[in-house]
C-alpha positions in Angstrom: -127.4 -9.4 -99.2 -123.8 -8.2 -98.4 -122.3 -6.9 -101.6 -118.8 -7.7 -100.4 -119.8 -11.4 -100.4 -120.7 -11.1 -104.1 -117.5 -9.2 -104.8 -115.5 -11.9 -103.2 -117.5 -14.6 -105.2 -116.7 -12.8 -108.5 -113.0 -12.5 -107.6 -112.7 -16.2 -106.8 -114.6 -17.1 -109.9 -112.3 -14.9 -112.0 -109.0 -16.2 -110.5 -110.1 -19.8 -109.8 -107.9 -19.5 -106.8 -108.7 -18.5 -103.2 -105.2 -17.3 -102.5 -105.0 -15.1 -105.5 -108.5 -13.7 -104.8 -107.4 -12.9 -101.3 -104.4 -10.9 -102.7 -106.6 -9.0 -105.1 -109.0 -8.1 -102.3 -106.4 -7.4 -99.7 -107.8 -10.1 -97.4 -106.5 -13.2 -95.8 -107.3 -16.5 -97.5 -109.3 -17.6 -94.5 -111.4 -14.4 -94.8 -112.1 -15.2 -98.4 -113.1 -18.8 -97.6 -115.4 -17.6 -94.8 -117.2 -15.1 -97.1 -117.8 -17.8 -99.7 -119.1 -20.2 -97.0 -121.4 -17.4 -95.8 -122.8 -16.9 -99.3 -123.2 -20.6 -99.9 -125.1 -20.9 -96.6 -127.4 -18.0 -97.6 -128.1 -19.5 -101.0 -128.2 -23.1 -99.8 -126.0 -24.4 -102.6 -122.2 -24.9 -103.0 -120.8 -22.4 -105.5 -117.3 -23.8 -106.0 -115.9 -27.3 -106.4 -112.8 -27.3 -104.3 -110.5 -29.9 -105.6 -106.9 -29.6 -104.9 -105.4 -27.2 -107.4 -108.6 -27.0 -109.3 -111.2 -24.5 -108.0 -114.1 -24.1 -110.4 -117.7 -22.9 -110.4 -120.5 -25.4 -109.7 -123.6 -25.3 -111.9 -125.2 -23.2 -109.1 -122.2 -20.8 -109.2 -122.5 -20.5 -113.0 -126.1 -19.5 -112.6 -125.3 -16.9 -109.9 -122.5 -15.3 -111.9 -124.6 -12.9 -114.1 -126.9 -12.0 -111.2 -123.8 -11.1 -109.0 -122.4 -8.9 -111.8 -125.8 -7.2 -112.3 -126.3 -6.6 -108.6 -122.9 -5.0 -108.1 -123.3 -2.8 -111.2 -126.8 -1.7 -110.1 -125.4 -1.0 -106.6 -122.6 1.1 -108.0 -125.1 3.1 -110.1 -127.4 3.6 -107.1 -124.6 4.9 -104.9 -123.6 7.4 -107.5 -127.2 8.5 -108.1 -127.9 8.9 -104.4 -124.7 10.8 -103.8 -125.3 13.4 -106.6 -124.4 16.8 -105.3 -126.6 19.8 -105.5 -124.5 20.9 -108.5 -125.5 17.7 -110.4 -129.1 17.0 -110.0 -129.3 14.1 -112.6 -127.1 11.5 -114.0 -127.3 10.1 -117.5 -125.7 6.7 -118.2 -124.5 6.0 -121.8 -123.7 2.5 -122.9 -121.7 1.3 -125.9 -119.5 -1.6 -126.9 -115.8 -1.2 -126.7 -115.5 -0.9 -130.5 -117.9 2.0 -130.5 -116.1 3.8 -127.7 -112.9 3.7 -129.9 -114.5 5.9 -132.6 -113.1 9.4 -132.6 -115.6 12.2 -131.9 -117.5 10.7 -129.0 -115.5 12.6 -126.3 -116.3 15.8 -128.2 -120.0 15.0 -128.1 -119.8 14.3 -124.3 -118.0 17.7 -123.9 -120.7 19.5 -125.9 -123.4 17.6 -124.0 -121.9 18.9 -120.7 -121.9 22.4 -122.1 -125.5 22.1 -123.1 -126.6 20.5 -119.7 -124.0 21.5 -117.1 -126.3 20.2 -114.3 -126.1 16.6 -115.6 -123.4 14.1 -114.5 -122.4 11.5 -117.1 -121.6 7.8 -116.6 -120.0 5.9 -119.5 -120.4 2.2 -119.5 -119.0 -0.6 -121.7 -121.8 -2.9 -122.6 -121.6 -5.9 -125.0 -123.5 -5.5 -128.2 -125.7 -8.4 -127.2 -126.7 -6.9 -123.9 -127.5 -3.3 -124.9 -131.2 -3.8 -125.6 -131.7 -5.6 -122.3 -129.8 -2.8 -120.5 -132.1 -0.2 -122.1 -135.2 -2.2 -121.2 -134.1 -2.6 -117.6 -133.0 1.1 -117.5 -129.5 0.2 -116.2 -128.4 2.6 -119.0 -130.3 5.6 -120.3 -128.9 5.9 -123.8 -126.9 3.7 -126.1 -124.6 4.3 -129.0 -124.7 1.3 -131.3 -124.4 0.0 -134.9 -127.5 -2.2 -134.9 -130.8 -0.2 -134.8 -133.0 -2.4 -132.5 -136.6 -2.7 -133.5 -138.2 -2.6 -130.1 -141.5 -0.9 -129.3 -141.0 2.2 -127.3 -137.4 2.7 -128.4 -136.4 5.9 -130.1 -133.6 6.0 -132.7 -131.5 8.8 -134.1 -128.8 8.1 -136.7 -125.8 10.3 -135.8 -123.1 9.1 -138.2 -122.4 7.0 -141.2 -119.0 5.7 -142.2 -117.3 2.9 -144.2 -115.7 -0.3 -143.2 -112.6 -1.0 -145.4 -110.7 -4.3 -146.0 -107.1 -3.6 -145.0 -104.0 -5.7 -145.1 -100.5 -5.6 -143.6 -99.2 -6.2 -147.1 -99.4 -3.9 -150.1 -101.0 -4.9 -153.5 -103.1 -7.7 -152.1 -105.7 -9.0 -154.5 -108.8 -11.1 -154.0 -107.2 -14.3 -155.1 -104.7 -14.0 -152.2 -107.3 -13.5 -149.5 -107.8 -17.2 -148.6 -104.0 -17.6 -147.8 -103.8 -14.5 -145.5 -104.8 -14.8 -141.8 -108.0 -13.0 -141.0 -108.9 -10.9 -138.0 -112.6 -10.2 -137.4 -114.2 -7.3 -135.5 -117.6 -8.0 -133.8 -119.4 -4.9 -134.9 -123.0 -5.4 -135.9 -125.5 -7.9 -137.3 -125.6 -6.0 -140.6 -121.8 -6.1 -140.8 -121.6 -9.8 -140.1 -124.1 -10.5 -142.8 -122.2 -8.5 -145.4 -118.9 -10.0 -144.3 -120.4 -13.5 -144.7 -121.2 -12.7 -148.4 -117.5 -12.5 -149.3 -116.6 -16.1 -150.1 -112.9 -15.5 -149.9 -113.2 -14.5 -146.2 -115.1 -17.5 -145.1 -112.5 -19.1 -142.8 -111.8 -19.3 -139.1 -110.4 -15.9 -137.9 -107.0 -16.0 -136.3 -108.3 -13.3 -134.0 -111.9 -12.5 -133.2 -112.3 -9.3 -131.1 -114.7 -6.6 -130.0 -112.0 -3.9 -130.1 -110.8 -2.2 -133.3 -107.6 -1.1 -131.5 -106.8 -4.7 -130.4 -107.0 -5.8 -134.0 -104.9 -2.9 -135.3 -102.2 -3.7 -132.7 -102.4 -7.4 -133.7 -101.9 -6.5 -137.4 -99.0 -4.2 -136.5 -97.1 -7.3 -135.2 -98.5 -10.0 -137.5 -99.3 -10.5 -141.1 -103.1 -10.4 -141.7 -106.1 -8.6 -142.9 -109.4 -7.3 -141.5 -112.4 -5.2 -142.2 -112.2 -2.1 -139.9 -113.9 1.3 -139.5 -112.4 3.9 -141.7 -112.3 6.5 -138.9 -110.0 4.0 -136.9 -107.7 3.0 -139.7 -107.4 6.1 -141.9 -104.2 7.3 -140.2 -102.6 3.9 -140.4 -103.3 3.8 -144.1 -101.9 7.3 -144.6 -98.8 6.3 -142.7 -98.3 3.3 -144.9 -98.8 0.8 -142.0 -101.9 -0.7 -143.5 -103.0 -1.1 -147.1 -106.5 -1.2 -148.6 -107.2 -4.4 -150.5 -108.0 -3.2 -154.1 -111.4 -4.0 -155.5 -112.7 -5.1 -152.1 -116.3 -4.1 -151.3 -116.7 -1.1 -149.1 -119.3 -1.7 -146.3 -121.5 1.3 -145.4 -122.3 1.3 -141.7 -124.2 3.7 -139.4 -124.1 4.7 -135.8 -127.3 5.4 -133.8 -128.3 6.9 -130.6 -131.0 4.8 -129.0 -133.1 5.3 -125.9 -136.2 3.9 -124.2 -139.0 6.5 -124.2 -140.4 4.9 -121.0 -137.6 6.5 -119.0 -138.1 9.1 -116.2 -135.2 11.1 -117.7 -136.7 11.2 -121.2 -136.8 15.1 -121.3 -133.1 15.3 -120.6 -132.4 12.5 -123.0 -134.3 14.3 -125.8 -132.2 17.4 -125.1 -129.0 15.4 -125.3 -130.1 13.8 -128.6 -130.1 17.3 -130.1 -126.4 17.9 -129.4 -124.5 17.7 -132.7 -122.5 14.5 -133.2 -119.6 14.2 -135.6 -117.2 11.3 -136.0 -113.5 12.3 -136.3 -110.5 10.3 -137.5 -107.3 10.0 -135.4 -105.6 12.3 -137.8 -108.0 15.1 -136.7 -106.7 14.9 -133.1 
């Protein structure tokens, strides 16, 4: 399988336009069309419905999409692993959702991990919360940082941090009676968080913004009236600066952060060493 064919397929699928895909790939439109025809010929199915001004994936194209993404990610990892220099004999891939990567202190942990294991190269990957367990099982990542501790046989867990989620508003002196009238933003963090959030009757409404990034929600709140439960390490500086305000008498949600890995991993000795590196969350005001 020519990976460039898959890359072209993904670009056309993303842009829904052969011309724009050609521009992104620095190809002619005819070259893009030829690659798609090659791929369709190899698979024996049309991948796009080509109606004038309306290019969209066929059912076969929809089914190919996750495989194409997985193959290209695996190929990228393979190229990096194969090309490791004699100075870096192993590579550890660490996966986390975008909301986890935004927590302060992770970069410090990576720096200390490098000091502890200077012969190891590190690869950081953004993986959706729903896909992390599968990525660990398939060994496309070696370790994960996550808020939900998965109960999977053969997985090892280490709690590395605990912190609070606080309900913050763009308006001061907000009370519970006002919550139903204020737009809500919702952070996709963990199953435990979603269960606790669902117990607050005043917040049971359609979010104006649903995102997997704390920073996206903070920027949204900086430009619009609203409220959201957000990690204290992310919002503490905004609270101190008077840009966000804690909703009085709102429940504080205790959350944890875990390192997780599959013990059936050829790199488990290195992983166990990395798990011993001290981990400490920091707030933006610590920077």
